[in-house]
N, C-alpha and C positions, 0 to 999 in steps of 0.2 A: 504494500501500500503507499504514497505517497505523503509524504510530511511533509510538503512545501509549503514552506511559513509565507503568509502575507505580508508584505510589505504596506508599514503604515505611515501617516506623518501628522504633525501638532501642528494646532490650529493655525500656527506660523508657516504650516507648507514644510517642514524640515522633517529630515528622517529620523522613525523610531526605531526601535527594535521591533525587525519585528516579529507575529505571533501566528500560533498555530490556528488552522480552523476551529471554532467553536468544538464540535465534535470529537476530536480529537484531545486525549488528554495524556500528560508529562507524569506518568507514576513516575517519582521517587522512593526505593523499595529499600527500609534496612535487608540484613542479613542474617547477623546473629541475634536470635532470641525473636524474627519474627517468619524467617520461611525454616529455619534450623533454629534446635537448642541454641540459648547462648555461648558462646564460644568467647573468652579473651584473647585477647593480641597475647597475653603469656603464656597460651598453653596452645601455639600454633598445628601441635600432631593433631590437635581433635580435631582441626579444621579439614582436614583427608578424611577422616571416618564419620564424621557427623551424619546423623541423618537429615534428610529433609523433611519436611509439611510437606500429603500429598495434597493440601486442600489448598495448600500453598502453590503448589507444580499447577495445578487445577485453574486455577481462576488466574493467574498469572498468562498463564500459555494464551488462556482464554482472552484477553487484554491484548496481546501482542496480534493474538489474529483478525484480531478486529479492528486491528487497524493503531493501537495505541502503542505511546513509546515507554519501554521501562526501560527504566536506569538504577541500577543499583547505587545505593548511595552507605558507607559504610563506614567504621572505624577502626576497618582493620588496614595496616599501613602498604605501604609501596611493595615493601619484602613481601605481605602477604597475596599480591597481586597472583598472582600463577598459580598458589595453591589455589586462591578463590575461582577463577576462571576454568579451571580444570574440573575444579568440583558443582559446578553449575553446568558446564558439559557433560561429566560425568549423568547429571540428576535428572538432563530435557530441559534445565531452564530457558526459555529463548527469553533475550532480551538485547537491548540496543546500545548500552553501556556502562560503567564498572566502575562508579567512584571512588575511589579512596582518603580516608582519612578525615571525615567526621570528626566532630569535636564528641570528645567520648564524656560520659555523663550524663546524659540525656539533658531532658528543663531544656528543649529548646525554644524560639520559639523564633519564627523565622519573619523577616520583615522585606517585602520588596516589591518593584512598582508595578510586579503582572498578581492577576488575581492567587492566592494558594490556597488551596483545601489542605487540611488536616483530619491525617484519621488513624487514631492512636490504634494499634495490633491486640488486641486482646487475650489470643489464644486459638482463633479459626478463621480464615480465610471462610469469605460465602461473596455472594454479589453485593454492591454496594446497595443502600437505600436512604431517603434521605428522611433528617431528621431536625426540626430548631434547636438549637443551640446557644445558650448564652458565649461571647468571645469577648477577648479586650478588642478594641481600637483607637486608632491616633484620635484625641482630641481635634473635629475640627474650630 
């Protein structure tokens, strides 16, 4: 599927960063504790043998097949890239990119000029559903 970006401009006619078509989502997905059991960087030998979560494989590959962009964003370091890529391939995960070096420790608060939706993983991948929740926003 084509992931061509739409060129956009501001009200002055200046070019802005391009955006994806509205129906395409850019999924950024953690690895440890999200698609497999949590393995700390200090125990890389476990990264080779950890089992994947079958529901994660099914849902993520479905999203990939639907044309969404799947990028794994992990706190694993660059020295773990080859292990991680081999593990993802061995278990059949389809994806477009692998970003290493996400800050460790959780409590993430992402600030961006593009719309960001966050979904906390709590043990099982399913189809996403819409729910109204309270969020923090900048005061205008």
